RORO-570030 format. One record per atom (N, C-alpha, C): atom name; x, y, z. Coordinates in Angstrom, 2 decimals. Layout:
BEGIN
R  atom        x        y        z
R    CA        X        Y        Z
...
//
This chain:
BEGIN
R  atom        x        y        z
R     N     6.89    -5.89   -16.26
R    CA     6.32    -6.23   -14.98
R     C     5.69    -7.61   -15.10
R     N     5.89    -8.40   -14.13
R    CA     5.30    -9.73   -14.10
R     C     3.79    -9.63   -13.94
R     N     3.07   -10.45   -14.68
R    CA     1.61   -10.46   -14.61
R     C     1.11   -10.75   -13.20
R     N     1.81   -11.63   -12.47
R    CA     1.31   -12.01   -11.15
R     C     1.40   -10.87   -10.14
R     N     2.14    -9.82   -10.44
R    CA     2.23    -8.68    -9.52
R     C     1.49    -7.46   -10.03
R     N     0.88    -7.54   -11.21
R    CA     0.19    -6.39   -11.75
R     C    -1.00    -5.98   -10.88
R     N    -1.68    -6.93   -10.26
R    CA    -2.81    -6.60    -9.39
R     C    -2.35    -5.84    -8.15
R     N    -1.23    -6.23    -7.58
R    CA    -0.69    -5.53    -6.42
R     C    -0.27    -4.12    -6.82
R     N     0.48    -4.00    -7.90
R    CA     0.92    -2.68    -8.34
R     C    -0.26    -1.78    -8.68
R     N    -1.30    -2.34    -9.27
R    CA    -2.49    -1.58    -9.59
R     C    -3.19    -1.11    -8.32
R     N    -3.30    -1.98    -7.33
R    CA    -3.93    -1.62    -6.05
R     C    -3.14    -0.51    -5.35
R     N    -1.81    -0.61    -5.39
R    CA    -0.97     0.42    -4.78
R     C    -1.17     1.76    -5.47
R     N    -1.09     1.76    -6.80
R    CA    -1.21     3.02    -7.55
R     C    -2.61     3.61    -7.43
R     N    -3.64     2.77    -7.34
R    CA    -5.00     3.25    -7.15
R     C    -5.13     4.00    -5.83
R     N    -4.57     3.44    -4.78
R    CA    -4.63     4.09    -3.47
R     C    -3.79     5.37    -3.45
R     N    -2.61     5.32    -4.05
R    CA    -1.75     6.51    -4.10
R     C    -2.46     7.63    -4.86
R     N    -3.10     7.30    -5.96
R    CA    -3.81     8.31    -6.74
R     C    -4.91     8.96    -5.91
R     N    -5.67     8.16    -5.18
R    CA    -6.74     8.72    -4.34
R     C    -6.17     9.61    -3.23
R     N    -5.04     9.20    -2.66
R    CA    -4.42    10.01    -1.61
R     C    -3.96    11.34    -2.19
R     N    -3.30    11.31    -3.33
R    CA    -2.78    12.55    -3.93
R     C    -3.89    13.49    -4.36
R     N    -5.00    12.94    -4.83
R    CA    -6.12    13.77    -5.28
R     C    -7.06    14.12    -4.13
R     N    -6.73    13.67    -2.94
R    CA    -7.54    13.89    -1.74
R     C    -8.95    13.33    -1.92
R     N    -9.06    12.25    -2.69
R    CA   -10.33    11.55    -2.83
R     C   -10.59    10.72    -1.59
R     N   -11.85    10.41    -1.37
R    CA   -12.19     9.54    -0.25
R     C   -11.67     8.13    -0.52
R     N   -11.05     7.56     0.49
R    CA   -10.62     6.16     0.40
R     C   -11.81     5.30     0.76
R     N   -12.07     4.29    -0.06
R    CA   -13.20     3.43     0.27
R     C   -12.70     2.07     0.74
R     N   -13.58     1.40     1.45
R    CA   -13.23     0.11     2.06
R     C   -12.84    -0.91     1.01
R     N   -13.47    -0.89    -0.14
R    CA   -13.15    -1.86    -1.19
R     C   -11.71    -1.70    -1.67
R     N   -11.27    -0.46    -1.89
R    CA    -9.89    -0.22    -2.33
R     C    -8.89    -0.67    -1.28
R     N    -9.18    -0.36    -0.03
R    CA    -8.28    -0.72     1.06
R     C    -8.23    -2.24     1.23
R     N    -9.40    -2.87     1.19
R    CA    -9.44    -4.33     1.32
R     C    -8.72    -5.01     0.16
R     N    -8.87    -4.46    -1.05
R    CA    -8.17    -5.03    -2.22
R     C    -6.66    -4.91    -2.03
R     N    -6.21    -3.77    -1.53
R    CA    -4.78    -3.61    -1.28
R     C    -4.29    -4.64    -0.28
R     N    -5.01    -4.81     0.82
R    CA    -4.61    -5.79     1.83
R     C    -4.58    -7.21     1.26
R     N    -5.57    -7.54     0.45
R    CA    -5.61    -8.86    -0.17
R     C    -4.40    -9.09    -1.07
R     N    -4.08    -8.10    -1.89
R    CA    -2.93    -8.21    -2.78
R     C    -1.62    -8.27    -2.00
R     N    -1.53    -7.49    -0.93
R    CA    -0.33    -7.53    -0.09
R     C    -0.17    -8.89     0.58
R     N    -1.28    -9.47     1.02
R    CA    -1.23   -10.79     1.65
R     C    -0.74   -11.85     0.66
R     N    -1.26   -11.79    -0.55
R    CA    -0.82   -12.73    -1.59
R     C     0.67   -12.58    -1.86
R     N     1.14   -11.33    -1.93
R    CA     2.55   -11.06    -2.19
R     C     3.40   -11.59    -1.03
R     N     2.94   -11.36     0.19
R    CA     3.67   -11.85     1.36
R     C     3.79   -13.37     1.35
R     N     2.71   -14.03     0.96
R    CA     2.74   -15.49     0.89
R     C     3.84   -15.97    -0.04
R     N     4.08   -15.23    -1.12
R    CA     5.10   -15.62    -2.09
R     C     6.52   -15.19    -1.70
R     N     6.63   -14.02    -1.08
R    CA     7.96   -13.43    -0.90
R     C     8.45   -13.28     0.52
R     N     7.64   -13.58     1.51
R    CA     8.09   -13.44     2.89
R     C     9.30   -14.34     3.11
R     N    10.39   -13.77     3.57
R    CA    11.61   -14.53     3.83
R     C    12.53   -14.67     2.63
R     N    12.11   -14.18     1.48
R    CA    12.97   -14.24     0.29
R     C    14.01   -13.13     0.35
R     N    15.11   -13.33    -0.35
R    CA    16.18   -12.34    -0.39
R     C    15.88   -11.19    -1.34
R     N    15.13   -11.46    -2.41
R    CA    14.91   -10.47    -3.47
R     C    13.42   -10.38    -3.79
R     N    12.94    -9.15    -3.98
R    CA    11.58    -8.93    -4.45
R     C    11.67    -8.14    -5.76
R     N    10.63    -8.20    -6.60
R    CA    10.66    -7.45    -7.86
R     C    10.86    -5.95    -7.62
R     N    11.74    -5.37    -8.38
R    CA    12.09    -3.96    -8.21
R     C    10.87    -3.03    -8.34
R     N    10.01    -3.27    -9.33
R    CA     8.84    -2.42    -9.53
R     C     7.90    -2.46    -8.32
R     N     7.75    -3.63    -7.75
R    CA     6.87    -3.76    -6.60
R     C     7.50    -3.12    -5.36
R     N     8.79    -3.29    -5.18
R    CA     9.48    -2.64    -4.06
R     C     9.33    -1.12    -4.17
R     N     9.49    -0.60    -5.37
R    CA     9.32     0.84    -5.59
R     C     7.89     1.25    -5.24
R     N     6.91     0.44    -5.64
R    CA     5.52     0.73    -5.31
R     C     5.28     0.82    -3.82
R     N     5.92    -0.07    -3.05
R    CA     5.80    -0.02    -1.59
R     C     6.32     1.30    -1.03
R     N     7.45     1.75    -1.54
R    CA     8.02     3.00    -1.04
R     C     7.20     4.21    -1.44
R     N     6.64     4.19    -2.65
R    CA     5.77     5.29    -3.08
R     C     4.52     5.33    -2.20
R     N     3.92     4.18    -1.96
R    CA     2.74     4.11    -1.10
R     C     3.07     4.59     0.31
R     N     4.15     4.11     0.86
R    CA     4.56     4.52     2.22
R     C     4.76     6.02     2.30
R     N     5.48     6.59     1.35
R    CA     5.74     8.04     1.37
R     C     4.45     8.85     1.25
R     N     3.53     8.40     0.41
R    CA     2.27     9.11     0.25
R     C     1.40     9.01     1.48
R     N     1.39     7.86     2.12
R    CA     0.64     7.73     3.36
R     C     1.22     8.61     4.45
R     N     2.53     8.63     4.57
R    CA     3.18     9.48     5.57
R     C     2.88    10.96     5.30
R     N     2.94    11.36     4.04
R    CA     2.62    12.74     3.68
R     C     1.17    13.09     3.98
R     N     0.27    12.16     3.70
R    CA    -1.15    12.40     3.95
R     C    -1.43    12.56     5.44
R     N    -0.68    11.88     6.27
R    CA    -0.87    11.99     7.71
R     C    -0.61    13.42     8.20
R     N     0.25    14.13     7.51
R    CA     0.60    15.50     7.93
R     C    -0.45    16.52     7.49
R     N    -1.31    16.14     6.54
R    CA    -2.25    17.12     5.98
R     C    -3.70    16.67     6.07
R     N    -3.98    15.77     6.98
R    CA    -5.33    15.22     7.11
R     C    -5.78    15.36     8.56
R     N    -7.08    15.42     8.75
R    CA    -7.60    15.50    10.12
R     C    -8.88    14.69    10.24
R     N    -9.36    14.57    11.45
R    CA   -10.62    13.90    11.72
R     C   -10.62    12.43    11.39
R     N   -11.76    11.97    10.87
R    CA   -11.91    10.55    10.58
R     C   -10.98    10.10     9.46
R     N   -10.66    11.01     8.51
R    CA    -9.72    10.66     7.45
R     C    -8.33    10.38     8.02
R     N    -7.95    11.15     9.03
R    CA    -6.66    10.93     9.67
R     C    -6.60     9.55    10.31
R     N    -7.67     9.18    10.99
R    CA    -7.71     7.86    11.63
R     C    -7.64     6.75    10.59
R     N    -8.38     6.89     9.50
R    CA    -8.38     5.88     8.44
R     C    -7.00     5.75     7.81
R     N    -6.40     6.86     7.45
R    CA    -5.07     6.83     6.83
R     C    -4.04     6.31     7.79
R     N    -4.16     6.67     9.06
R    CA    -3.23     6.16    10.06
R     C    -3.32     4.64    10.18
R     N    -4.54     4.12    10.16
R    CA    -4.73     2.67    10.22
R     C    -4.15     1.97     8.99
R     N    -4.41     2.53     7.82
R    CA    -3.87     1.96     6.58
R     C    -2.35     2.01     6.62
R     N    -1.80     3.14     7.06
R    CA    -0.35     3.29     7.13
R     C     0.27     2.25     8.06
R     N    -0.34     2.03     9.21
R    CA     0.18     1.03    10.15
R     C     0.15    -0.37     9.54
R     N    -0.95    -0.69     8.89
R    CA    -1.08    -2.02     8.28
R     C    -0.09    -2.20     7.14
R     N     0.08    -1.19     6.30
R    CA     1.04    -1.26     5.20
R     C     2.45    -1.42     5.76
R     N     2.77    -0.69     6.82
R    CA     4.09    -0.82     7.45
R     C     4.33    -2.25     7.95
R     N     3.29    -2.88     8.49
R    CA     3.42    -4.27     8.94
R     C     3.75    -5.19     7.76
R     N     3.08    -4.97     6.63
R    CA     3.36    -5.79     5.45
R     C     4.79    -5.54     4.94
R     N     5.20    -4.29     4.92
R    CA     6.55    -3.95     4.47
R     C     7.59    -4.64     5.36
R     N     7.37    -4.61     6.66
R    CA     8.29    -5.28     7.58
R     C     8.33    -6.78     7.34
R     N     7.19    -7.38     7.06
R    CA     7.15    -8.82     6.79
R     C     7.94    -9.15     5.52
R     N     7.82    -8.31     4.53
R    CA     8.45    -8.59     3.24
R     C     9.94    -8.27     3.25
R     N    10.30    -7.12     3.83
R    CA    11.70    -6.71     3.80
R     C    12.38    -7.05     5.09
//
């Protein structure tokens, strides 16, 4: 894995782990993910190819967010829904 993408992959896996363990998502983790996604977009928006490990991370994150939406309620549902929408926007920009 390229060093310049390790922060993004770490942010993705950190959020996925919290979703799977049903831990509370905190603003710092979400903001870090958005920051790393923004940096990645700056480098790869409009490119033909993205690193395979990072692309896989996007799909794992997307699937986990979608799954969490089916099993969450209340304020957690709203938070996860917002994160899911924002991640989908980044995915669309990149792919």
